C-alpha positions as CSV (number, residue, x, y, z in Angstrom):
1,M,38.6,55.0,72.9
2,T,42.1,53.8,72.3
3,A,43.0,52.3,68.9
4,A,42.5,48.6,68.5
5,S,45.5,46.4,68.2
6,P,46.0,45.6,64.5
7,L,45.8,42.0,63.4
8,P,49.1,40.3,62.6
9,A,50.1,40.6,59.0
10,A,49.7,36.8,58.5
11,A,46.1,37.1,59.7
12,A,45.0,39.6,57.1
13,G,42.2,38.4,54.9
14,A,39.2,39.4,52.8
15,L,37.6,41.3,55.8
16,D,40.8,43.0,57.0
17,G,39.8,46.3,58.4
18,V,36.2,45.4,59.1
19,R,35.1,45.8,62.7
20,V,32.3,43.7,64.2
21,L,30.6,44.4,67.5
22,D,29.5,41.0,68.6
23,L,26.7,40.9,71.2
24,T,26.0,37.2,70.6
25,S,26.3,34.3,73.0
26,V,25.9,30.5,73.1
27,I,26.5,28.9,69.6
28,M,24.4,30.3,66.8
29,G,25.7,33.9,66.9
30,P,29.3,32.9,67.8
31,V,29.5,30.6,64.8
32,C,28.5,33.5,62.5
33,T,31.1,35.8,64.0
34,Q,33.7,33.0,64.0
35,V,33.4,32.9,60.2
36,L,33.8,36.7,60.0
37,A,36.9,36.4,62.2
38,D,38.3,33.6,60.0
39,Y,38.1,36.0,57.1
40,G,40.1,38.6,59.0
41,A,37.5,40.8,60.6
42,Q,38.2,42.3,64.0
43,V,35.5,40.8,66.2
44,V,34.9,42.4,69.6
45,K,32.8,40.1,71.7
46,V,30.8,41.9,74.4
47,E,30.2,39.7,77.5
48,P,28.5,40.2,80.8
49,P,30.7,40.1,83.9
50,E,30.1,36.4,84.3
51,G,31.0,35.7,80.6
52,D,29.2,33.9,77.9
53,V,27.3,30.9,79.3
54,M,29.1,28.5,76.9
55,R,32.4,29.2,78.7
56,H,31.3,26.5,81.1
57,A,30.3,23.8,78.6
58,G,32.5,20.9,77.7
59,A,35.9,19.8,78.9
60,K,38.2,22.5,80.3
61,V,41.7,22.9,81.8
62,E,41.0,26.6,82.9
63,A,37.9,28.0,84.5
64,A,35.5,29.6,82.1
65,M,37.4,28.3,79.1
66,G,35.4,25.2,78.1
67,A,35.9,23.4,74.8
68,M,32.5,24.5,73.3
69,F,33.5,28.2,73.9
70,L,37.0,27.7,72.6
71,H,35.9,26.3,69.2
72,A,33.4,29.1,68.5
73,N,35.4,32.1,69.6
74,E,38.9,32.0,68.2
75,G,40.5,35.1,66.9
76,K,38.0,37.4,68.8
77,Q,38.6,40.0,71.5
78,S,36.5,40.1,74.7
79,V,35.3,43.1,76.5
80,V,33.0,43.1,79.6
81,I,30.1,45.4,79.5
82,D,27.1,45.0,81.8
83,L,24.2,45.8,79.6
84,K,21.9,46.0,82.6
85,S,23.8,49.2,83.6
86,P,22.6,52.5,81.9
87,A,26.2,53.9,82.2
88,A,27.7,50.8,80.6
89,R,25.1,50.9,77.8
90,A,26.0,54.5,77.1
91,R,29.7,53.5,76.7
92,L,28.6,50.8,74.2
93,Q,26.5,53.3,72.3
94,A,29.5,55.6,72.1
95,M,31.6,52.8,70.6
96,L,29.1,52.1,67.8
97,P,30.2,54.5,65.1
98,S,33.6,52.8,65.0
99,F,32.2,49.5,63.9
100,D,31.0,48.3,60.6
101,V,28.7,45.5,61.8
102,L,26.6,45.0,65.0
103,I,25.3,41.5,65.5
104,H,23.2,40.1,68.3
105,N,21.0,37.2,69.2
106,I,19.0,38.9,71.9
107,R,15.2,38.5,71.8
108,P,13.4,41.4,70.2
109,Q,11.6,42.7,73.4
110,A,14.9,42.6,75.3
111,I,17.0,44.3,72.7
112,R,14.4,47.2,72.6
113,R,14.7,47.5,76.4
114,L,18.4,47.9,76.0
115,G,18.0,50.6,73.4
116,L,20.0,48.6,70.9
117,D,17.2,47.7,68.5
118,E,17.7,48.6,64.8
119,A,16.0,52.0,64.9
120,A,18.0,53.1,67.9
121,V,21.3,51.8,66.6
122,R,20.8,53.3,63.1
123,A,20.0,56.7,64.7
124,L,23.6,56.6,66.1
125,H,25.3,54.9,63.1
126,P,23.2,55.1,59.9
127,S,25.6,53.0,57.8
128,V,26.1,50.1,60.1
129,V,25.3,46.6,59.0
130,Y,22.7,45.5,61.6
131,V,22.4,41.7,62.0
132,E,19.7,40.2,64.1
133,L,19.5,36.5,64.9
134,T,16.3,35.2,66.4
135,G,14.5,31.9,67.1
136,Y,11.5,32.8,64.8
137,G,10.6,35.4,62.2
138,D,9.2,38.8,63.3
139,A,5.6,37.8,62.5
140,G,3.4,34.9,63.5
141,P,2.4,33.1,66.7
142,W,6.0,32.2,67.7
143,A,7.6,35.6,67.1
144,G,9.7,36.8,70.0
145,R,9.9,33.4,71.8
146,A,13.1,31.9,73.0
147,A,14.4,29.0,70.9
148,Y,17.0,26.3,71.4
149,D,18.5,23.8,69.1
150,D,16.4,20.9,70.4
151,I,13.2,22.8,70.1
152,I,13.9,23.8,66.5
153,Q,14.9,20.3,65.5
154,A,11.6,19.1,66.8
155,Q,9.5,21.9,65.2
156,V,11.0,21.5,61.7
157,G,10.3,17.8,61.6
158,L,14.0,16.7,61.9
159,A,13.4,14.7,65.1
160,D,10.4,13.0,63.5
161,L,12.4,12.2,60.4
162,L,15.1,10.5,62.4
163,G,12.5,8.4,64.3
164,R,10.7,7.6,61.1
165,Q,13.8,6.4,59.3
166,S,14.9,4.3,62.3
167,G,11.5,2.9,63.0
168,G,11.7,4.2,66.6
169,A,10.8,7.3,68.6
170,P,11.7,10.8,67.5
171,M,15.3,11.6,68.1
172,Y,17.6,14.7,68.0
173,V,20.7,14.9,65.8
174,P,23.5,14.7,68.4
175,T,25.1,17.9,67.2
176,L,23.8,21.5,67.4
177,I,22.8,21.5,63.8
178,A,20.2,24.2,64.0
179,D,22.5,26.6,65.7
180,R,25.4,25.9,63.3
181,V,23.4,26.0,60.1
182,T,21.7,29.2,61.1
183,G,25.1,30.7,62.1
184,L,26.6,29.9,58.8
185,T,23.5,31.3,57.0
186,A,23.9,34.5,58.9
187,A,27.6,34.7,58.1
188,H,27.0,34.6,54.3
189,A,24.1,37.0,54.6
190,T,26.4,39.4,56.5
191,L,29.0,39.1,53.9
192,A,26.5,40.0,51.2
193,A,25.3,43.0,53.2
194,L,28.9,44.2,53.6
195,Y,29.4,43.8,49.8
196,R,26.3,45.8,49.1
197,R,27.2,48.5,51.5
198,R,30.6,48.9,49.8
199,S,28.7,49.7,46.6
200,T,25.9,51.9,48.0
201,G,27.4,53.3,51.2
202,Q,24.1,52.5,52.9
203,G,23.5,50.5,56.0
204,E,22.0,47.1,55.6
205,T,19.8,45.0,57.9
206,V,20.1,41.3,58.1
207,R,17.5,39.1,59.9
208,V,18.0,35.4,60.2
209,S,15.8,33.1,62.3
210,M,16.4,29.5,63.3
211,F,13.0,28.1,62.6
212,E,12.6,29.4,59.1
213,T,16.3,28.7,58.2
214,M,16.0,25.1,59.4
215,A,12.6,24.6,57.8
216,A,14.1,25.5,54.5
217,F,17.1,23.2,55.2
218,V,14.8,20.2,55.9
219,L,12.1,20.9,53.3
220,G,14.7,21.3,50.5
221,D,15.0,17.5,50.8
222,H,11.6,16.6,52.0
223,L,8.9,18.9,50.6
224,G,8.4,16.2,48.0
225,G,4.9,15.9,46.6
226,A,3.8,19.0,48.6
227,S,6.0,21.0,46.2
228,F,2.8,21.0,44.0
229,E,-0.8,21.9,44.7
230,P,-2.7,19.7,44.6
231,P,0.1,17.4,46.0
232,A,1.8,15.2,43.4
233,G,2.6,12.6,46.0
234,P,3.7,12.2,49.7
235,M,6.2,14.4,51.4
236,G,9.6,13.0,52.2
237,Y,12.5,11.9,50.0
238,S,12.2,8.1,50.0
239,R,16.0,7.5,49.5
240,L,16.8,9.2,52.7
241,L,13.9,7.6,54.7
242,T,14.4,4.0,53.9
243,R,15.4,2.0,57.0
244,H,18.2,0.5,55.0
245,R,19.9,3.8,54.5
246,R,22.4,3.5,57.3
247,P,25.9,2.1,57.8
248,Y,25.9,-1.4,56.4
249,R,26.9,-4.4,58.6
250,T,29.8,-6.4,57.1
251,R,31.1,-9.7,58.4
252,D,33.2,-8.0,61.0
253,G,31.9,-4.4,61.4
254,Y,30.2,-1.6,59.5
255,L,30.9,0.4,56.3
256,A,29.4,3.5,54.7
257,V,28.7,2.7,51.1
258,V,26.8,4.7,48.5
259,V,26.1,2.8,45.3
260,Y,24.6,5.6,43.4
261,N,24.7,5.8,39.6
262,D,24.3,3.2,36.8
263,K,28.0,2.5,36.6
264,H,28.3,2.0,40.4
265,W,25.5,-0.5,40.4
266,R,26.9,-2.6,37.5
267,S,30.3,-2.5,39.2
268,F,28.9,-3.6,42.5
269,F,27.2,-6.6,41.0
270,E,30.4,-7.5,39.2
271,L,32.3,-7.4,42.5
272,A,29.6,-9.6,44.1
273,G,29.9,-12.1,41.2
274,D,26.3,-11.7,40.4
275,L,26.1,-9.5,37.2
276,Q,23.2,-11.7,36.0
277,T,20.9,-10.3,38.7
278,F,21.7,-6.8,37.6
279,E,21.1,-7.5,34.0
280,S,17.8,-9.4,34.6
281,D,16.3,-7.1,37.3
282,P,15.2,-3.7,35.9
283,R,14.8,-2.2,39.5
284,F,18.6,-1.8,39.6
285,Q,19.4,-0.6,36.1
286,T,18.3,3.1,35.9
287,A,18.0,6.0,38.3
288,A,14.2,6.3,37.6
289,A,13.7,2.6,38.5
290,R,15.8,2.7,41.6
291,A,13.9,5.8,42.8
292,D,10.8,3.7,42.9
293,H,12.4,0.8,44.8
294,Y,14.8,2.2,47.3
295,D,13.7,-0.2,50.1
296,A,14.3,-3.2,47.9
297,I,17.6,-2.2,46.3
298,Y,19.1,-1.0,49.6
299,A,18.0,-4.2,51.4
300,H,19.7,-6.2,48.7
301,L,22.9,-4.1,49.1
302,A,22.8,-4.7,52.9
303,A,22.5,-8.5,52.4
304,V,25.4,-8.7,50.0
305,L,27.7,-6.4,52.1
306,A,27.2,-8.7,55.1
307,T,29.0,-11.6,53.4
308,R,32.6,-10.2,53.5
309,P,34.8,-8.4,56.0
310,S,35.1,-4.6,56.0
311,A,38.7,-4.5,54.8
312,E,38.0,-6.7,51.8
313,W,35.0,-4.6,50.8
314,L,36.9,-1.4,51.2
315,A,39.7,-2.6,48.9
316,L,37.2,-3.9,46.3
317,L,34.9,-0.9,46.4
318,Q,37.8,1.6,46.1
319,T,39.2,-0.2,43.2
320,A,35.8,0.0,41.5
321,D,35.5,3.7,42.3
322,I,32.4,3.2,44.4
323,P,32.1,5.7,47.2
324,C,32.7,4.1,50.5
325,G,34.4,4.8,53.9
326,P,34.9,3.5,57.4
327,V,32.4,4.2,60.1
328,N,34.5,6.3,62.5
329,A,33.9,7.1,66.1
330,I,34.5,10.7,67.0
331,E,37.5,9.5,69.0
332,D,39.1,8.5,65.7
333,L,39.1,12.0,64.2
334,P,42.0,13.6,66.0
335,D,44.3,11.1,64.4
336,D,42.5,10.8,61.1
337,A,45.1,10.6,58.3
338,Q,43.1,12.9,55.9
339,L,42.6,15.6,58.5
340,R,46.2,15.5,59.5
341,A,47.3,15.7,55.9
342,V,45.4,18.9,55.2
343,G,46.5,20.6,58.5
344,F,43.0,20.5,60.0
345,F,44.2,20.7,63.5
346,D,46.5,23.4,64.9
347,E,48.4,22.3,68.0
348,S,50.9,25.2,68.1
349,R,49.6,26.8,71.3
350,H,49.2,25.6,74.9
351,M,46.9,26.1,77.8
352,A,47.5,25.2,81.4
353,G,50.2,22.7,80.5
354,H,48.1,21.1,77.7
355,A,48.6,21.4,74.0
356,L,45.5,23.1,72.7
357,R,44.0,21.3,69.7
358,R,42.2,23.8,67.7
359,I,40.3,23.5,64.4
360,A,42.2,25.5,61.7
361,P,40.3,27.9,59.4
362,R,37.6,26.0,57.6
363,F,38.3,27.3,54.1
364,R,41.0,27.7,51.5
365,A,41.1,31.1,49.7
366,P,43.6,33.1,47.6
367,G,45.7,35.7,49.4
368,P,47.1,35.6,52.9
369,R,45.7,32.9,55.1
370,R,45.2,32.9,58.9
371,A,47.5,30.0,59.6
372,S,47.1,30.4,63.3
373,A,44.4,32.7,64.7
374,L,44.7,33.8,68.3
375,P,42.9,31.4,70.7
376,A,39.6,32.4,72.2
377,P,40.0,35.2,74.7
378,S,39.5,35.1,78.5
379,I,36.6,37.1,79.9
380,G,37.2,40.8,79.3
381,A,40.8,40.3,78.1
382,Q,40.6,43.5,76.0
383,T,38.3,45.6,78.1
384,A,41.0,48.0,79.3
385,E,42.3,48.4,75.8
386,L,39.0,48.9,73.9
387,I,36.6,50.5,76.4
388,P,36.9,54.3,76.9
């Protein structure tokens, strides 16, 4: 196997020198390995001859280079290996000892058929960090089943919560929240495994499942009275579930406003010219009282905010240091002044005659920073270089 091309000096980071063999596809796994690439790891993405299915999702100006793929695979290298072929699998197994991490989101029964389950891989490379991403944990009635973001949102109660809060039918969050939260969870678990391996020299195994990860994510807010046995009250955090917790209508639009602590509430009533109501109604005065009356206090907030235009409220609320903001459409974000000021977008590269708007590294850390990672690779761009 030929030596891999070194990362540019400007791209060196905390994981400089760490090599990741990435057998993931779609979004969950690629989000995890994207974080590792952001930290400077060399991520070698293994794709079938037709490429990752997400290459075809979203807008594109080149075939098999869709927007969804581009934003989850920057800074990686792509090799084509047909895992259905025994000879190709043998080549992959020969590559294993040169990698620090192997990560996959292949279902357990399939990964065993491929001879790339933990036991088989560890026999070839005992010190590897083996990362397995699945839909469900390895026990229970759902173990081994396929999972997708929509299914997980439904199973962990998230779709029901959205319907309950809106007073309508169950709904999905219109972003791949389960894939992305699970991918981020896997990334920090992988970092911890690498840190421990540095101390012990021993291979670590990381298993992260979508269902259990998202159940923890949702129940951290909504386990409520079921945190105790016998239950100390209903499940669900009432502040998040009141139907009045939504962008507030103003005289000419909508605003996001969070009147949260005692100081905020007093200031809000002062702005409204109605301090007497605050001082005479105990429901508004303390956090404990407000927690018992979220429907009522948020309904009052909605009624008052409807009396003035958005710009007037923004100016008043910001002066009073009450958290607030505009209700943007996604179309507003590419030109958002805050994102522009922090260099959120990188438009230094081009594709098929178009400037390529990429999301810059998502963190700030000491040391060299990847100011401009290489764009996502075309299918098999590094196959000749990296495959023996």
